[in-house]
C-alpha positions in Angstrom: -5.9 18.0 5.3 -4.0 16.9 2.4 -1.0 17.6 0.5 0.6 20.4 -1.5 3.0 20.3 -4.4 5.2 23.1 -5.7 4.9 23.2 -9.4 8.4 23.8 -10.6 8.8 27.0 -12.7 5.2 28.0 -12.5 5.1 29.6 -9.1 2.0 27.7 -8.3 1.2 25.2 -5.5 -1.3 22.4 -5.0 -2.3 22.3 -1.4 -4.7 20.4 0.9 -6.6 21.8 3.8 -8.6 20.4 6.7 -11.0 22.5 8.8 -11.4 22.5 12.6 -15.2 22.6 12.5 -15.6 19.1 14.0 -12.2 19.0 15.7 -13.7 19.9 19.1 -16.5 17.5 18.8 -15.9 14.1 20.5 -18.6 12.5 18.5 -16.9 13.1 15.2 -17.5 9.4 14.6 -20.9 10.4 13.2 -19.2 11.5 10.1 -21.1 9.5 7.4 -19.4 6.2 6.6 -17.1 6.0 9.6 -18.9 2.9 10.8 -19.1 0.3 8.1 -19.5 -3.0 10.0 -23.1 -3.5 9.2 -22.8 -2.9 5.4 -26.5 -2.3 5.2 -28.3 0.7 3.7 -30.0 1.5 7.0 -28.3 0.8 10.3 -29.0 1.4 13.9 -25.8 2.7 15.7 -25.7 3.0 19.4 -23.3 4.6 21.9 -22.2 3.1 25.2 -24.5 3.4 28.2 -23.3 5.6 31.0 -21.2 7.9 28.9 -21.0 11.0 31.0 -19.6 13.8 28.8 -22.0 16.8 28.5 -20.0 18.1 25.6 -20.7 14.9 23.7 -24.4 15.5 24.1 -24.1 19.1 23.0 -21.9 18.2 20.1 -24.2 15.5 18.9 -27.3 17.8 19.1 -25.4 20.6 17.4 -24.2 18.3 14.6 -27.8 17.0 14.0 -29.2 20.5 14.0 -26.5 21.8 11.5 -27.0 18.8 9.2 -30.7 19.3 9.3 -30.3 23.0 8.5 -27.8 22.6 5.7 -28.9 19.3 4.3 -32.6 19.8 3.8 -34.4 16.5 4.6 -33.1 15.1 7.8 -31.2 11.8 7.3 -30.4 11.3 11.0 -32.9 10.6 13.7 -32.3 10.2 17.4 -34.2 8.6 20.2 -33.9 9.5 23.9 -32.2 12.7 23.1 -30.4 14.1 26.2 -30.9 17.7 27.3 -28.0 20.0 27.6 -26.1 19.2 30.8 -27.6 15.7 31.1 -25.6 12.5 31.1 -25.5 11.0 27.6 -26.7 7.6 28.6 -27.6 5.4 25.6 -27.9 7.0 22.2 -28.9 5.5 18.9 -28.8 6.8 15.4 -30.7 5.2 12.5 -28.8 6.1 9.4 -29.6 5.8 5.7 -26.0 5.8 4.5 -26.5 7.1 1.0 -28.8 9.9 2.1 -26.7 11.1 5.0 -23.5 10.9 2.8 -25.1 13.0 0.1 -26.2 15.6 2.6 -23.0 15.8 4.5 -20.9 15.6 1.3 -22.8 18.5 -0.3 -22.3 20.6 2.8 -18.6 20.0 2.9 -18.2 20.9 -0.8 -20.1 24.1 -0.2 -18.1 24.9 2.9 -14.8 24.3 1.0 -15.9 26.5 -1.8 -17.1 29.2 0.5 -13.8 29.3 2.4 -11.8 29.6 -0.8 -14.0 32.3 -2.1 -13.7 34.2 1.1 -9.9 34.0 1.5 -9.0 34.3 -2.2 -11.8 36.5 -3.4 -11.0 38.0 -6.8 -7.9 35.9 -7.2 -7.2 32.9 -9.6 -7.0 29.4 -8.1 -8.2 26.0 -9.1 -9.8 23.5 -6.7 -9.0 19.9 -7.7 -10.8 17.8 -5.1 -13.0 18.0 -2.1 -12.2 15.1 0.2 -15.5 14.3 2.0 -15.4 10.8 3.4 -12.2 9.6 5.1 -10.9 13.1 5.7 -12.3 16.6 5.6 -10.2 18.7 3.2 -9.5 19.7 -0.3 -6.8 20.0 -2.9 -6.3 23.3 -4.7 -3.8 24.9 -7.1 -2.6 28.2 -5.7 0.5 30.4 -5.6 2.8 30.3 -2.5 1.3 33.6 -1.4 -2.2 32.2 -1.6 -1.1 29.1 0.3 0.2 31.4 3.1 -3.1 33.2 3.3 -5.0 30.0 3.7 -2.6 28.7 6.3 -3.3 31.7 8.5 -7.0 31.2 8.6 -8.5 29.9 11.8 -10.5 27.3 10.0 -7.4 25.8 8.3 -5.7 23.1 10.3 -2.9 21.9 8.0 -1.1 22.6 4.7 1.1 20.0 3.2 3.2 19.6 0.1 2.0 17.1 -2.5 4.5 14.4 -3.7 4.8 12.0 -6.6 4.3 8.2 -6.4 5.2 5.3 -8.6 4.2 1.7 -9.3 6.4 -0.6 -7.3 -0.8 -16.1 -12.7 -0.9 -19.4 -13.9 1.1 -21.3 -11.2 1.1 -19.3 -8.0 -2.3 -20.7 -6.9 -0.8 -24.2 -7.0 2.4 -23.0 -5.3 0.3 -21.5 -2.5 -1.7 -24.7 -2.2 -5.1 -23.1 -3.1 -6.7 -25.8 -5.3 -6.3 -28.6 -2.6 -6.4 -26.3 0.4 -8.1 -22.9 0.8 -10.3 -23.1 -2.3 -11.4 -26.7 -1.6 -12.2 -26.0 2.0 -14.5 -23.2 1.1 -16.2 -24.7 -1.9 -13.8 -24.4 -4.8 -12.7 -21.6 -7.1 -16.3 -21.1 -8.3 -17.1 -19.4 -5.0 -13.7 -18.3 -3.7 -13.9 -14.6 -2.6 -17.6 -14.1 -3.6 -19.2 -11.1 -2.0 -15.9 -9.4 -1.2 -14.9 -6.2 -3.1 -11.2 -5.4 -3.7 -10.4 -1.8 -4.6 -7.3 -1.3 -6.7 -5.5 2.1 -6.7 -3.4 1.6 -9.8 -3.1 2.4 -13.5 -6.7 1.3 -14.4 -8.0 -1.8 -16.1 -8.8 -3.2 -19.5 -12.5 -4.2 -19.1 -12.4 -6.3 -22.3 -10.1 -8.9 -20.8 -11.5 -12.4 -20.2 -10.1 -12.3 -16.7 -12.8 -9.8 -15.8 -15.8 -11.2 -17.6 -18.8 -12.1 -15.6 -20.3 -14.7 -17.9 -17.8 -17.6 -17.8 -19.7 -19.3 -14.9 -23.4 -20.3 -14.8 -23.5 -19.6 -11.0 -25.4 -16.5 -9.9 -23.0 -13.6 -9.3 -24.8 -10.7 -7.7 -23.1 -7.3 -7.0 -22.6 -7.0 -3.3 -25.3 -4.8 -1.7 -22.8 -2.9 0.4 -21.0 -1.5 -2.7 -22.2 1.8 -4.1 -19.6 2.7 -6.6 -20.2 3.8 -10.2 -18.6 3.1 -13.6 -17.4 6.0 -15.6 -18.4 6.1 -19.2 -16.0 7.6 -21.8 -15.2 6.9 -25.4 -12.4 4.5 -24.4 -14.4 3.1 -21.5 -17.9 2.8 -23.0 -21.1 1.8 -21.4 -21.1 -1.8 -20.6 -17.5 -1.9 -19.6 -18.5 -2.8 -16.0 -20.4 -6.0 -15.1 -21.0 -8.2 -12.1 -17.2 -8.9 -11.8 -15.8 -5.4 -12.5 -18.4 -3.5 -10.5 -16.8 0.0 -10.3 -14.3 2.1 -12.2 -13.2 5.7 -11.9 -10.1 7.8 -12.6 -8.4 10.6 -10.8 -5.9 12.9 -12.5 -6.7 16.5 -11.5 -3.3 17.0 -9.9 -1.5 15.7 -12.9 -3.6 17.8 -15.3 -2.8 21.0 -13.4 0.9 20.4 -13.9 0.5 20.1 -17.6 2.0 16.7 -17.8 -1.1 14.6 -18.5 -0.9 13.0 -21.9 -4.5 12.1 -23.0 -3.2 9.9 -25.8 -0.9 7.8 -23.7 -2.6 8.0 -20.3 -6.4 8.0 -21.2 -8.7 10.3 -19.2 -10.7 7.3 -18.1 -10.4 4.1 -16.1 -8.9 2.4 -19.1 -5.4 1.0 -18.5 -2.8 2.4 -21.0 0.1 1.0 -19.0 -0.8 -2.6 -18.2 0.3 -2.6 -14.5 -3.2 -2.2 -13.1 -4.7 -4.9 -15.3 -2.0 -7.2 -14.2 -2.4 -6.6 -10.5 -6.2 -6.9 -10.6 -6.0 -10.2 -12.3 -3.5 -11.6 -9.7 -5.8 -10.8 -6.9 -9.2 -11.6 -8.4 -8.9 -12.6 -12.0 -11.3 -15.3 -13.3 -10.3 -18.9 -12.9 -9.1 -21.0 -15.8 -8.3 -18.3 -18.4 -5.9 -19.6 -21.0 -2.5 -17.8 -21.1 -1.5 -17.5 -24.7 1.5 -15.3 -25.6 3.2 -15.1 -29.0 1.1 -18.1 -30.0 2.3 -20.4 -27.2 0.1 -21.7 -24.4 1.5 -21.4 -20.9 -1.3 -22.8 -18.9 -4.5 -21.4 -17.4 -4.5 -18.3 -15.1 -6.5 -17.6 -12.0 -6.6 -14.9 -9.4 -6.2 -15.8 -5.7 -9.9 -15.0 -5.1 -11.4 -15.7 -8.5 -15.0 -14.8 -7.5 -14.2 -11.6 -5.6 -15.4 -8.4 -7.2 -13.1 -5.7 -8.6 -13.4 -1.9 -8.2 -10.8 0.2 -10.0 -9.6 3.7 -8.9 -7.1 4.8 -11.4 -4.6 7.3 -10.0 -1.4 6.2 -11.8 -0.4 6.7 -15.4 2.2 5.5 -17.8 3.9 8.7 -18.7 4.5 10.2 -15.2 3.4 7.9 -12.4 1.1 9.7 -10.0 0.6 12.3 -7.3 -0.5 12.0 -3.7 -3.5 14.4 -4.3 -4.9 12.0 -6.8 -4.1 8.9 -4.8 -5.8 10.3 -1.7 -8.9 11.2 -3.7 -9.0 7.6 -5.1 -8.6 6.1 -1.6 -11.4 8.4 -0.3 -13.7 7.4 -3.1 -13.0 3.7 -2.6 -13.8 3.9 1.1 -17.0 5.8 0.4 -18.1 3.2 -2.2 -17.8 0.4 0.3 -14.8 -1.7 -0.8 -13.6 -4.4 1.7 -10.0 -4.3 0.8 -7.7 -1.7 -0.8 -4.7 -2.9 -2.8 -1.9 -0.4 -3.5 1.0 -1.6 -5.6 2.5 1.9 -5.3 5.0 3.6 -3.1 6.2 7.2 -2.7 9.2 8.4 -4.7 10.9 9.6 -1.6 10.8 9.0 2.1 8.2 11.4 3.7 9.8 14.3 5.5 8.7 15.7 8.8 8.2 14.4 12.3 7.7 10.7 11.3 7.3 8.7 8.1 3.8 7.8 9.3 2.6 11.4 8.9 2.0 11.6 5.2 -1.3 12.1 3.4 -1.5 8.6 1.9 -0.8 6.8 5.1 -3.1 9.0 7.1 -5.9 8.5 4.6 -5.3 4.8 4.9 -5.6 5.0 8.6 -9.1 6.5 8.2 -9.8 3.6 5.8 -8.7 1.1 8.4 -11.0 2.9 10.9 -13.8 2.3 8.4 -13.1 -1.5 8.5 -11.1 -1.7 5.3 -8.0 -4.0 5.1 -5.2 -2.2 3.4 -2.4 -4.0 1.5 0.7 -2.1 0.1 3.8 -3.2 -1.8 7.0 -2.9 0.2 8.8 -1.3 -2.7 11.5 -2.4 -5.1 14.4 -0.6 -3.4 16.1 -3.5 -1.8 18.3 -5.2 -0.7 19.8 -2.4 1.5 18.6 -2.2 5.2 16.0 0.5 5.8 14.9 0.6 2.2 11.3 0.1 3.1 8.8 2.3 1.3 5.7 1.3 3.3 5.9 2.5 6.9 2.8 2.5 9.0 1.6 -0.3 11.4 -2.0 -0.1 10.1 -0.8 -0.9 6.6 -0.1 -4.6 5.7 3.2 -4.4 3.8 4.2 -7.2 1.4 7.7 -8.1 0.1 8.5 -10.1 -3.0 9.6 -13.8 -3.1 10.4 -16.1 -5.8 8.1 -19.1 -6.3 9.2 -22.5 -7.6 8.4 -22.1 -11.3 11.3 -21.0 -13.6 11.7 -20.8 -17.3 15.1 -21.6 -18.6 16.5 -22.0 -22.1 19.7 -23.5 -23.4 22.1 -23.4 -26.3 24.1 -26.4 -27.5 27.4 -25.4 -29.3 29.3 -27.3 -31.9 32.1 -28.0 -29.4 29.7 -29.8 -27.1 29.4 -26.9 -24.6 25.8 -26.2 -23.3 25.1 -22.6 -22.2 22.0 -21.7 -20.3 19.9 -18.6 -20.7 16.4 -17.3 -20.8 13.8 -16.7 -23.4 10.2 -17.9 -23.9 11.0 -19.3 -27.3 10.6 -22.5 -29.3 13.5 -24.7 -30.1 15.2 -25.0 -33.5 13.9 -27.8 -35.7 15.0 -31.3 -34.8 18.6 -32.1 -34.0 20.1 -30.0 -36.7 22.9 -27.6 -36.0 22.8 -24.2 -37.6 25.6 -21.8 -38.6 26.2 -18.9 -36.3 26.4 -15.4 -37.9 27.0 -12.2 -35.8 25.1 -9.1 -37.0 28.4 -7.1 -37.1 29.8 -9.7 -39.6 26.7 -9.5 -41.8 26.6 -5.8 -42.4 26.2 -4.5 -45.9 29.4 -3.3 -47.5 28.5 0.4 -47.1 28.4 0.0 -43.3 32.0 0.8 -42.3 31.9 0.8 -38.5 31.3 -2.8 -37.2 32.2 -1.6 -33.6 29.1 0.7 -33.5 27.0 -0.6 -30.6 23.7 0.0 -32.5 24.8 -2.0 -35.5 25.2 -5.2 -33.4 21.8 -4.9 -31.8 19.8 -6.1 -34.8 17.4 -3.2 -34.7 17.4 -2.4 -38.5 17.1 -5.1 -41.1 18.1 -2.7 -43.8 21.7 -2.8 -42.4 22.1 -6.5 -42.8 23.0 -8.7 -45.8 20.2 -11.2 -46.1 22.2 -13.6 -48.2 24.6 -14.0 -45.3 22.0 -14.4 -42.6 19.2 -16.4 -44.1 18.9 -19.9 -42.8 21.4 -19.2 -40.0 21.3 -18.2 -36.3 21.7 -14.4 -36.0 23.8 -13.2 -33.1 22.8 -9.9 -31.5 24.3 -7.8 -28.7 22.2 -7.1 -25.6 23.5 -3.7 -24.6 22.6 -1.0 -22.1 20.3 0.4 -24.8 17.9 -2.5 -24.2 17.8 -1.8 -20.4 17.0 1.9 -21.2 14.3 0.8 -23.7 16.0 2.4 -26.7 16.4 -1.0 -28.3 14.0 -3.9 -27.9 14.0 -7.7 -28.2 10.8 -7.4 -30.2 12.5 -5.3 -32.9 15.5 -7.6 -33.0 13.2 -10.6 -33.6 11.5 -8.7 -36.4 14.8 -7.9 -38.0 15.8 -11.6 -37.8 12.5 -12.6 -39.4 13.0 -10.0 -42.2 16.4 -11.4 -43.1 15.2 -15.0 -42.9 17.2 -16.1 -39.9 16.1 -19.3 -38.2 16.7 -17.9 -34.8 18.3 -15.3 -32.6 21.0 -15.4 -29.9 21.5 -12.4 -27.6 24.8 -12.1 -25.7 25.4 -9.6 -22.9 27.4 -6.6 -23.8 30.4 -6.1 -21.4 28.8 -2.9 -20.1 25.6 -4.6 -19.0 26.7 -5.4 -15.4 24.3 -6.3 -12.6 21.1 -6.2 -14.7 18.8 -9.2 -14.3 17.5 -10.6 -17.6 14.0 -11.9 -17.4 12.3 -14.4 -19.8 10.9 -12.6 -22.8 8.4 -14.0 -25.3 9.9 -14.7 -28.8 8.0 -15.5 -32.0 10.9 -17.7 -33.2 13.7 -19.8 -31.7 15.8 -17.6 -29.5 17.8 -17.3 -26.3 19.2 -14.6 -24.1 22.5 -15.6 -22.5 22.0 -14.0 -19.1 25.5 -14.4 -17.7 28.5 -12.2 -18.7 30.8 -15.2 -18.2 28.7 -17.4 -20.4 28.5 -14.6 -22.9 32.4 -14.5 -23.0 32.5 -18.3 -23.4 30.0 -18.2 -26.3 31.9 -15.4 -28.1 35.2 -17.2 -27.6 33.8 -20.2 -29.4 32.2 -18.1 -32.1 35.3 -16.0 -32.8 37.7 -19.0 -32.8 35.5 -20.7 -35.5 35.7 -17.8 -37.9 37.9 -18.0 -41.0 39.3 -14.7 -42.1 41.1 -13.3 -45.2 44.8 -13.1 -44.4 45.2 -9.6 -45.8 41.9 -7.9 -45.2 40.9 -9.8 -42.1 37.4 -10.0 -43.5 35.4 -13.1 -42.5 35.3 -15.6 -45.3 33.6 -18.5 -43.6 31.5 -19.0 -40.5 32.5 -22.2 -38.8 30.6 -22.1 -35.6 27.3 -24.0 -35.2 24.7 -24.4 -32.5 21.1 -25.3 -31.8 18.6 -23.7 -29.4 16.8 -26.2 -27.1 13.9 -23.9 -26.3 12.4 -22.3 -23.2 8.6 -22.8 -23.4 8.4 -25.5 -20.8 8.6 -24.5 -17.1 11.0 -26.1 -14.6 10.5 -26.3 -10.9 12.9 -25.6 -8.1 12.9 -26.9 -4.6 14.7 -23.8 -3.3 11.6 -21.6 -3.1 10.4 -19.4 -1.8 13.2 -16.9 -1.3 13.4 -13.2 -0.8 14.3 -11.4 -4.1 17.1 -8.9 -4.1 14.9 -6.0 -5.1 12.4 -6.5 -2.3 12.6 -3.6 0.2 14.0 -4.4 3.7 13.5 -3.3 7.2 14.1 -2.1 9.8 11.2 0.3 9.3 12.6 3.9 9.2 10.7 6.1 11.6 11.8 9.4 10.1 14.0 11.1 7.5 17.0 10.7 9.9 16.5 6.9 9.5 15.9 6.3 13.2 14.5 2.8 13.6 10.8 2.5 14.4 9.4 -0.1 16.8 7.5 -1.6 14.0 8.3 -4.7 12.0 8.3 -4.3 8.2 7.6 -6.0 5.9 4.7 -7.9 7.4 5.3 -10.9 5.2 6.4 -12.0 1.7 4.4 -13.4 -1.2 5.1 -14.4 -4.8 6.4 -11.5 -6.8 8.8 -12.7 -9.4 8.0 -13.7 -13.0 4.3 -13.6 -12.4 1.9 -14.2 -15.3 -1.0 -11.8 -15.2 -3.6 -10.2 -17.5 -2.3 -7.4 -19.8 -4.0 -4.5 -21.2 -4.6 -4.4 -25.0 -2.9 -1.0 -24.9 -0.4 -1.9 -22.2 2.9 0.0 -22.8 4.7 -0.7 -19.5 6.6 -3.6 -21.1 7.4 -3.3 -24.8 8.1 -7.0 -25.1 4.5 -7.8 -24.2 2.8 -5.1 -26.2 -0.3 -6.5 -28.0 -0.3 -9.6 -25.8 -3.2 -10.6 -23.5 -0.8 -11.7 -20.7 2.6 -10.6 -19.4 5.2 -12.0 -17.1 6.6 -9.2 -14.8 8.2 -9.0 -11.4 8.1 -6.7 -8.4 6.6 -6.2 -5.0 3.7 -4.8 -7.1 2.9 -8.4 -7.9 3.3 -9.6 -4.4 0.8 -7.2 -2.8 -2.3 -8.3 -4.9 -1.5 -11.9 -4.0 -2.1 -11.0 -0.4 -5.1 -8.8 -1.3 -6.8 -11.8 -2.9 -6.0 -14.1 0.0 -7.3 -11.5 2.4 -10.6 -11.7 0.4 -10.8 -15.4 1.2 -10.4 -14.7 4.9 -13.0 -11.9 4.8 -15.4 -14.2 3.0 -15.0 -16.9 5.7 -14.9 -14.4 8.6 -17.1 -11.5 7.6 -16.8 -9.9 11.1 -13.0 -9.8 10.9 -11.6 -6.2 11.0 -8.3 -5.2 9.3 -6.1 -6.2 12.2 -7.7 -9.6 12.6 -7.1 -10.4 8.9 -3.5 -9.1 9.2 -3.0 -11.4 12.3 -4.4 -14.5 10.5 -2.0 -13.9 7.6 1.0 -13.2 9.8 0.9 -15.8 12.6 0.4 -18.7 10.1 3.2 -17.7 7.6 5.7 -20.3 6.7 9.4 -20.1 7.6 10.7 -22.8 5.4 11.2 -23.5 1.7 10.0 -26.6 -0.2 13.0 -28.6 0.9 12.3 -27.8 4.6 15.3 -25.5 4.9 15.1 -21.9 6.0 13.8 -19.3 3.5 16.8 -17.6 2.0 17.2 -13.9 1.1 19.3 -12.5 -1.8 21.7 -9.9 -0.6 23.1 -8.3 -3.7 21.8 -7.0 -7.1 24.7 -8.7 -9.0 24.7 -12.5 -9.0 22.0 -12.5 -6.3 21.9 -16.3 -5.7 25.6 -16.4 -4.8 25.1 -13.8 -2.0 22.0 -15.3 -0.3 21.7 -16.2 3.3 18.9 -17.1 5.7 16.2 -14.5 5.7 15.5 -12.5 8.9 12.2 -10.8 9.9 13.6 -7.6 8.3 13.7 -9.5 5.0 10.5 -11.5 5.2 8.5 -10.2 8.2 6.5 -13.1 9.6 7.5 -15.4 6.7 5.9 -16.6 3.4 2.2 -16.4 3.2 0.3 -19.7 3.9 -3.1 -19.3 2.3 -4.7 -22.5 3.8 -3.4 -22.0 7.3 -4.6 -18.4 7.4 -8.2 -19.6 7.1 -7.8 -21.4 10.4 -5.4 -19.3 12.6 -6.7 -20.4 16.0 -5.5 -17.3 17.8 -5.8 -13.7 16.7 -3.9 -10.6 17.8 -6.4 -7.7 17.4 -6.0 -4.0 17.5 -7.9 -1.0 16.3 -7.9 2.7 15.3 -7.7 3.9 18.9 -4.5 1.9 19.4 -2.9 3.5 16.3 -4.1 6.9 17.4 -2.5 6.5 20.8 0.7 5.3 19.1 0.8 8.4 17.0 0.2 10.6 20.0 3.1 9.1 21.8 5.6 10.4 19.1 7.4 13.3 20.6 5.9 16.6 19.4 3.2 14.9 17.4 0.1 16.5 19.1 -0.4 19.3 16.5 0.2 17.0 13.6 -2.2 14.4 14.9 -4.9 17.0 15.4 -4.3 18.3 11.9 -4.7 14.9 10.3 -7.5 13.5 12.5 -9.3 16.5 13.9 -9.0 14.8 17.2 -6.8 16.1 20.1 -4.4 13.7 21.7 -5.5 14.9 25.1 -3.4 13.5 27.9 0.0 12.0 27.5 0.1 8.7 25.7 2.5 5.9 26.6 1.7 3.6 23.6 4.9 2.9 21.8 5.1 0.9 18.6 6.2 -2.1 20.5 3.1 -1.8 22.7 0.7 -2.2 19.8 -1.1 -5.6 20.0 0.6 -6.7 16.7 1.6 -10.3 15.8 5.2 -9.2 15.9 7.6 -7.4 18.3 10.4 -5.0 17.3 12.4 -3.1 19.9 14.6 -0.5 18.3 16.5 0.2 21.6 16.4 -2.2 24.5 17.6 -0.1 27.4 18.3 -2.8 30.1 14.8 -4.2 30.3 11.3 -3.9 28.8 8.0 -5.5 29.7 5.4 -5.8 27.0 1.8 -7.1 26.9 0.0 -9.0 24.2 -3.6 -10.2 24.1 -4.7 -13.2 22.0 -8.3 -14.1 21.1 -9.4 -17.6 20.4 -11.6 -17.8 17.2 -11.5 -21.6 17.2 -12.8 -24.3 19.6 -11.6 -24.5 23.2 -7.9 -25.3 23.2 -4.9 -25.5 25.5 -1.7 -23.8 24.3 1.9 -24.1 25.3 4.3 -21.3 24.6 7.9 -21.6 23.5 10.4 -19.0 22.4 13.9 -18.4 21.1 15.4 -15.2 22.4 17.3 -12.8 20.1 21.0 -12.9 20.6 22.1 -10.7 23.5 18.7 -10.8 25.1 17.1 -13.0 27.7 13.3 -13.2 27.8 10.3 -14.9 29.4 6.6 -15.2 28.5 3.9 -15.6 31.2 1.9 -17.7 31.2 3.8 -20.3 29.3 0.7 -22.6 29.2 -2.9 -21.7 29.2 -6.4 -23.0 28.4 -8.6 -20.6 26.3 -12.2 -21.1 25.5 -13.7 -20.2 22.2 -14.2 -16.5 21.8 -12.2 -15.7 25.0 -9.1 -13.6 25.4 -5.8 -14.3 27.1 -3.3 -11.7 28.3 0.4 -12.4 28.0 3.4 -10.7 29.7 6.6 -10.7 27.8 9.8 -9.5 29.5 13.0 -8.7 27.6 16.4 -8.1 29.3 19.6 -7.0 27.5 22.5 -9.3 28.4 25.3 -7.3 26.8 25.8 -4.2 24.7 25.3 -4.6 21.0 24.0 -2.5 18.1 23.5 -5.3 15.6 19.9 -6.5 15.0 19.2 -9.9 16.4 16.1 -12.0 16.0 13.9 -14.6 17.8 10.5 -16.0 17.8 7.6 -16.9 20.1 5.5 -20.0 19.2 2.0 -20.8 20.5 1.2 -24.6 20.1 -2.3 -25.7 20.6 -3.3 -29.2 21.5 -5.8 -29.2 18.5 -3.0 -28.5 16.0 -3.1 -24.7 15.8 0.3 -23.0 15.7 0.8 -19.2 15.9 4.3 -17.7 15.3 5.4 -14.2 16.4 8.7 -12.9 15.1 11.0 -10.8 17.4 13.6 -8.3 16.6 15.8 -6.3 18.9 18.2 -3.8 17.3 20.2 -1.9 20.0 20.9 -3.7 23.3 22.1 -1.7 26.3 22.9 -3.2 29.7 23.1 0.2 31.4 20.7 3.1 31.7 21.7 5.6 29.0 19.8 8.4 30.8 22.0 8.0 33.8 25.3 8.4 32.0 
């Protein structure tokens, strides 16, 4: 079933296909790998007693027979086999996973090849992938005419267009309270996450980095038995690159290669990370504990992943020069699930909102639905397209979507001028020596005599030392312009610093060019004293002082004396703010768009927020994503790409403590325990604009932060769990108007009768009602995973809504469930979103919080008018 991409100018298409061979079989769950709970090499699987569908019995027998005929040795055995027409009472299958997978996989590959050969016999085409585990389909490069031929075949269920995708620490463990909380409760960082495998769909990894070594601890560190992945061996990813920490590594680039855009020099045809992004995200989630962060010769502390003893499996599907394509991403997801990962972390989002019936129906999300069915917890970055409403780039309720928040550590720098004015800025740079003041010299006033245009933007950016007169600059502070060319990557801080060094300047000061409006300047490592003045107003104040201190020749107007002086106070030491966390301006926002028409879905997104701003993480030795960190072992970068692996690592801690938890249980534990307050006890704030974001912030809503800011320690003891599963999500998809054929195409399973499962009906730890037409009654079910406890229920209703929760007090025994009825009534007409919350307060101290959002409120029945 997967995607198809028109290759511009070539007249060729990459398409994906799914057959209907098993679509009629109710026992399609026998597809190898669907059941992963046992995580053993051989496992007894049993169906429910009293199941009375003759077709099930016939389908099961036929499947066993066909597998036996096509796969040689029979990997599946069955006891008490029913006869045709008999009730299928209690069936059991003993499966050797690896054997059955190989047999079924080889059959599917042969079947895909046979179909292509039959339909396109004698024609040119190129098959890229056979998807064999989560979905039954393939990717192939064909012409539009060939695609049409395939789409008319009875065996072909779906043809879709491929699309492109893009990529979206030392202190955050302390900010999240791990050392004295979650880590300490479970035995310390030496065991945190052990036995759990996190799969990363990203730009690869640098296996030589100390963050991924397996010999820095004397504790035994076995590879989990349930993981069966492999490690590719190439010249730039040689034998021995994998170990007991980095236990699997592969790359997927067939779709990119067929487009002729794969650059083997930049992108590496291997799992090696030529970008840096993948190395960074892997280290945030599961990097080793206590790795020194040394950048430009300065020590910034010791780094650790959230789950430092978790295992890493890498599935490279994104690349520096072009990003990635859905065909490759789906192949990576499929392989990760087949290999046996516990968690999938995707710091990637689509380049456009998926077209069609609903945003949920896209190849990546539907492959992830199958991964969730296989018991894999899926984390995805929300996207860096905020702060506008409906800017969300992660859509589906089975995906745990993470927005970006600032944590409390900040790096600031400052500049003391000769007139006593202190100007703040950024720059990971040392201070100038002692208390001495140094003369200020602008690059445009230090040009050699043959340079006749001091207004040329490039000349003021300090990119070429040959343009400057060293006699004027040496021993002084060199002033450089930070223009739009730096934002575009044409000019670099690193080159300006090299220029300053070559002309013997004692330091560098960057001021904002007037055309650089709205761009956020992040701390950048500097090999010498330096500062970047990050405010346009401060830049004007600085230039006013500098220009007023110049002495010029009365006739030629040439500068004859530089009177301005200053000293740089340095920015190597971190400061800490009490106004954290807060939602960053770039973090994508809800409400969740249901379709390309931007109708609102009854799904709350994001699920929560986590640290994503100015995060230290491991960096590839060949990392080129940030030129300022080229050649460094660590980099400080920002984005929801950094927030998602924080949650992936914390999910590994939950999975370690609760091995039986499925994806929804992990999601619930993270959500219901999230914090709503910053370090000062005030509400979490959200930045509302790209320009001067702190001046525009206001209290965050669930469309900014979901359930709140992740609370790692509380998530390990949630008390109550809201659980749901694949069948619920399947029913939800079937309830979308006109979705029957699409659901069948993606899942090979018919919707059957009419479904009434709306998004708001899913047993999620949140409630979003896009349109409240007079009244709505919803059900939620909680499961107690702690000791016997009595809960009282309180709530605050969204504005324009009255509500009730029944019962409002209940006793629940350990392991038992409690049903809750929640009634919403619109009290007046309103189209502005309003928000509320339900709280569950246990007498043993457990607290579970459920965010509420109601968008459109109507007090009359719109169908009657």
